[in-house]
N, C-alpha and C positions, 0 to 999 in steps of 0.2 A: 702660724695657724692658731686660732683661738683654742684655749683649753678650758672653756666654760661649759659646764653641763648642768642641765636642770633635771630634777627627778620629782615627779608628781604622782601621788596615789590616785588610782582609778579602779574602782571595784568591778565594773562590768561595762558592757558595750552598748548601753543605751545611747540613742542618737544625740540627745541634748547633753548628756553627761560627757560623752567622748569629745564633743565639740568644745565644751567648756574646759575640759582638762587639757586637751591638746593646745588650745589657745593659752591657757595658763602656763604650760611648759615653755611656750615660745615667748610669752610676755616676760618671763623671768630672765630671758636672754636679751631683752631689749625690744621685743615686739616684731611682728612679721615685716614691718616696714624697714627693719634693719637687714632683711634678707632678700626681699623682692621689691623691685621698683615698678612704677606704672608702665604698662605697655610691654613688659618683658614676657616672653614665651617660656613657660616653666614646665619642665618635664617632672611629673610626679611618678616616682619609680618604686612601686611596692614589690614585695616578694611574691612571685607567681610560679612557684616551683612546679606544681601540677594541679590538675582539676580536682579539687576537693572542697567540700562546703566549709563555711567559716568556722563551725564548731570543731572541726578537725584540727585547727591550729596549724595548718600547713602553710597557709598564705596570710598576708597582712589582712587584718579585719577590714571589711568594706567601710565601716563607720570611721575608722582612722583615715582612710582614703578620702571620705567625704569631708572630714574636718580639715584636711590639708587643702582640698579644693576650695573650701570656703575662705581659708586664710589667704590663699593666693589671690582670690578675687577681691578680698578686702583691701589688699595692697595695690589693686589695679592691674594685676598680672593676668595672663591668659594661660590657664592650665591645660595640659594634655596628660593622659595617663597611659602607662604601658610598661612592658617588660618582655624579655625573651625567656619563656618557660623552659625548664629542663626537659619537660615531657608534655607533649600536646601542643595544640595550636593556641596562640595568644588569646583569640576571641573566645575559644571554648573554656580556657582556664579562667578568664575574666567572668564568664557567665556562671560557671559552677561555683566560683569563690564568692559570688554575690557582688563583686565589684562593678560588673557591667551594669547591673540594675541601678546602682548609685550613680554611675556615669550618665546613664540615660536620664535619670531624674534631674541631674544637675546640668545636663546639656554639654558634656565634656567629650571631645573626640578621643579615639584610640590612637596612641602613638604607634607609628609603623616601625617595627624593629626588624623588618626583613631586608632593608637596604643598609649597607655598611660603608664605612670609609676608613682608610688607614691614617693613623696619626702617629707622630713621632714621640717616643718616650724619652725621658731625661735621666734614666738610671741604668740598671743592669739590663733591662729589656728595652730594646731600641725602637720597636714598633708594636702597635696594637691595632687590631681591626675592630672597631666598635660601631654600634648602631648610629646611623647618620642623625637620627632624631636626638640622640644623646650628645653627639658632637656639636650639633648646630643649635641646641637649646640655649637660651640666654642664661638659664639657671636650672639646676637639678635639685629637687627635694627628694631625699632618700628615705624610704619607709620600710625598713627591715622588720622582720618578725624574729623575736629571740627564740632560738631553737638549738638543740644539740646537733652535732655534725660529726660523722664518723672520722673524717679526715682532719678537720680543723678544730675539733672538740666542741666548739659552739660556733654558730653562724649568726652574725649580727650586722653591724653597720658597714664594715669593710667588705665582707663576703657578699653582701647583697648587691654591690655594684658590679660583680662579675656578670650579672644578668644583662649588662650593657654590651656584652659581647654576644652577637647574634647566634642563635641556634647551635648547629653542630660545630661551629668554630670554637666553642667552649671545650668540646671534647679534645680538640687539637692541643690545647694548653695542657691537658692532663697527659697526653701522649708525649709532648715535648719535655715536660718536667719529670715524667716517670716516677720512680720511687722516691725521688728527692722532694719530700713534702715541704722542707724549708724553702726550696726554690719556688714551689707553687705559692706558698704564703708570701714570699717576697714579691712575686708577680702581682698578687692581689693588692698588696700595700701600694706598689707603684702605680697600679691602675687607679686606685682611689685618689692618689695624689694628682694624677693626670685629669681625672674627671672633676675633682674639687666640688663636691656637692655644697651648695650654699647652706643647706640645713639638713640634718638627719633627725628623724623622730622614730624611736624604736617602740614598736608595739610589744610591750611586755605585760599587758593586762592578763592575757592567757598565753603563756609560753608553751614550748614543747620540750619534754624530757624523754629519756630513754632512747629508743631506736629512731632518732631523728636523722635527717630533717624532714622526712616524708612519711614515716610510719610510727612515730613515737606517740607518747601520751600527753594530752593537754594538761598543763599545770598552771593553776591560777597563781599569779605573782602580784597582780594588781598595781602595775606601775607603767608609767610612760616616761621615757627618757628623751631629751632633746639636746642638740648641740651642733656646733659647726665642724668639729674635728671627729671624723669617724673612729679614729684610733682611741681617743679618750673615751668615747662612748662604749667601745668594746671592752676597754679596761674595766670600767665601772660595772658593766653588765656581767662580766666574769666574776668580779668580786661579789656582786649581789647573789650569785648562784654558787658561791663557795670556791671559785677557781682563782688562785693567785695569777697576776698578769703574765708572768713568764711561763706558766703552764700552757699558755695559748700560743700556737705557732705564729699566728698573725701578729701578736704583740712582740714576740721575739724578733720577727722579721722587721717590724716597724722600728724597734730600738736599734737594730743593726744598720738600718737604712737612714736613721735619724729623721724619720717621718712621723709627725704627730707627737702627742704627749703620752708616754708609756708609764709614767710614775703617778700613782694615786695621789701622793702628797703634793704634786704640782698641778692638779686639776682643781679648779674652783667649782664647787658644787653649790647649786642654788635649789631651794625647796627642801626636800626631805633629807634628814641625816642618814647617810649610807649605813651607819652602824645600827640603825633601828629597822632596816628593811631587808636584811640578809635572809636568804631562804635556806632552810635546813634540808639536808638529805636530797638535794636536787640530783637526779640520776642522769649521768652522761652516758653516751652510747658505747664507750670503750674505756679500758683502764689507760692510765698515762704510760705510754710506751717508753722504755729505756732507750730505744733506738735513737732518739733525738740527740743524745750526747755521745754517740758512737761514731767514729770516723766512717766516711762513705765507703772505703774499701772493705771494711769489716761488716758494715751494714748490708752490703750486697751479698756477701758470702753467707751471712747468718739471717737473711731476710725471713725465711720460713719459720725459724725458731724464735726470733725476737719480735716480730710484728704481729699485730692483729690482722685478721683477714675476713673477707666476706664469706658467709656460710649459708648455703641454700637449705631451707627447711622444706623437704620434699612433700610433707603432708599439706603445706600451705601453697606450694608452687602449682600453678595451673599451666605452666609451660607456654606462656604467652609470647616469650621470646624477646621482650623489651630489653632485658638485661644483656642478652646475647647481642642484639643489634646495636646497643649503645656503648658496649665495652670498647674503650679506646685501643686496646691491644688485641682484641679478638680472642680473649682468654676464656670465653665461655662458649661451649659447644653443646649440642644436643645429642644424647645417646638414647639407646632403647629404654634405659631406666631413668631418664630425665636429663636435666641440664647439669653439666659438669664444669667446674672451674679449674683451669690449669694454673696452679699457683706459681709455676716457674715463669709464666708470662704476666701474671697479675701484678699490677703496679700499686695496688692498695689505694686507688683513687676513690673507691666506694661509690662510683656512679651507679653500679648495679643496685646496691642497697638503697641509694637515694631515690632511684626512679621506680623501683618495684611497686606496682599498684596494689599488691596483696600483703605487703609487709612480710614476705616470705624469705627475705635475706637479712640476716642479723650479723653481729660481729663476734668472731671466734678468736681464740688466742693461739699463738705459736707455742711449741712445747716448752721452750725456756720460760715463757711467761707463766704457763701453767705450773711449772716446777717451782717457780719463785713465788707462786701464789698471788701474782699481780692481778 
């Protein structure tokens, strides 16, 4: 797999500017004709976590989607756009994010993510059930948004492809892998290898820091990254926001599986010098847990003390029940004084924090983390 990545500065989301800069990022890699052939049906897959406006930085910006549509058509391809949101219906999330308006202007259909098909894996995970439109597309163009993530530290190129697993079937993966976040990261890496997007373009013009991926704060970074290898892109995105590659679970999993390029020195960078564009004081959603280097048997016994955990802010909580209904382990229940998390059953997947529409769930520390000042 290619280890070429382009990095282009882009200060804001003006329609013409974004189209110019996205094209520049792809041209640095050989041009769109290197990735899309005439007549191919191309799935453009943005991040559609939940229904929020573009300025919230929760979803891929609609002008980045438009730029990808125009590139596919320039190469003679037929674009479709879609994703399986973590929360809400696909059409509603497309509308609220501003992407549906762009699709209507450009005459592009919505990809149907409701139908799925089972495909065989080639690694630790033997089968995946993915959206039929992703399995049957001639090519996938992956359009992630750079954001913090409570479970994976940051979400970018590899994690965005998890949206190709339809609806509630994503929750089953959290249930199956449980507290073993390394196993979940390995699954994501193997899924990315199976889907093999032809091209990934990361929207890092405005990223998200803090309580991401759904309730954090927009942070202008002013960059667009493009490449063929999702792992390489995530390596460089992490470095740009101050995170060494092996601090990221996805990169550790990729190195263990020998998938993608995980070493900065082995990635060929075109465009900006990465040393000139690093971001200072980028806020992630949680401290680096020491649990990653602890054997599984000890990790289970000391889970409450060592791990971060979702915490409900009762002043912000409106008791909508979304976190309760989406919890893979049924660890959230409603009592007279509000919603309660049973940490004995909580697997720290942070789906509740991710999907909370009010930002009422944040990340707390276990007592050993607090004692250590982590």
